[in-house]
N, C-alpha and C positions, 0 to 999 in steps of 0.2 A: 349274392349279396354283397353290397360294397358298404364300407363304414364310413357314414356321414358325420359320425360324432366327429371325428378328427378334425375337422374344419372348424366346429363351432364349440370348443372349447373352453379352457382358460388359457390356453396357451395359443390361440390362434390369432393372425398377424392383424392391424386393423384393417390391411387389404382386403382381408378374406370377408371382413363383415360387410362391405359395400358402402361404407363411410369412412373409408382408408384414405389414402393419398389425396383423393378428388374432392373430398369431404374437408379435409383439411386445408388446402389449397382456397379451396370458398370461403371457409373461417378465415383464414388471412387476407383475402383480398375485402370480406366485408367489416373485417379491421380496418382498412387503409379507407374504404367508403365511408366508416362510422368517423376517423379522424377528419375527413375533407367536409362529409356534412355539420360536424360539432362546429367546426372553423367558418364553415359558412352558416350555419345556426347562429353562432355567436354575433357575427359580423349584421346580419338581419336583427338581430335583436336591437344592437347599438345602433342599427339605423331607425328601427320603429321608436326607440325612444327618442332619439334626435327628430322623428316630425312628431313625435306629442309635445316637444317644445313646440315648434314649428305651430301646429295646431292650436298650440294656447296663444303666442302671437297673434296668429290671424284673428282668433276670436276676440283679444283686445282691441286690437285694430277695427277691423270691421263689424264685433259685436254675434256674427255668426260662423257656424262652421264652414270650412270648406270640405265639401261633401266629395270631390273628388282624391283631394288627402285625407280623410276618411275612410273610401272604399279603398285604397291601395294601401293604408296602413293595416285595415283589417284583413287586407290578404297575404301581406308579408308577417302579420302574427301568425296568421295559420300555416305561412310556409315555416316558421320558427316550429310551430308544433310538429307539423312533418320532419322536421330534420331531426327534433328531439325522438319522437315514437322511434324513427330508424334506428336512431343510436342506442336506445333501452331496448328494441326487437319487440314493440309493440305494434309495428309493421314491417313488410318485406319490400314494398316497393320504393322506390329511391326516387327522391325527392330531385326540384329543378337541381342542375339543368338535366340533367338522365331522366326527369319526368315531366311533366307539366305544371307550370305554377300554376300554384291555387285559384281559384275563382270563388267568393264569398259571396251570395247572394241572398243570403237571408239578410232581414235586417231585427236587431233588438228592439 
């Protein structure tokens, strides 16, 4: 009979637990992705705010919304949400450019 408790006690190394070196390396890579998506999310947020101002000017000039700009802005806001959700560990799927760009079809 072999003693299996020797590897599962308080002195067991992280490599013995299955979440050792590979798990830590994955976590550090996630940190790199989190920083990249934080940056991309901030850029997308700034662009969305700018597009809101453009839409305001379009409404002032034409009296109506530009539906193409509105649709793109909704997709951009969804992208910001996906970046934020990845950064806060609410989802594991990586956003665009490693995943697909969101397409919001539902109308409010």
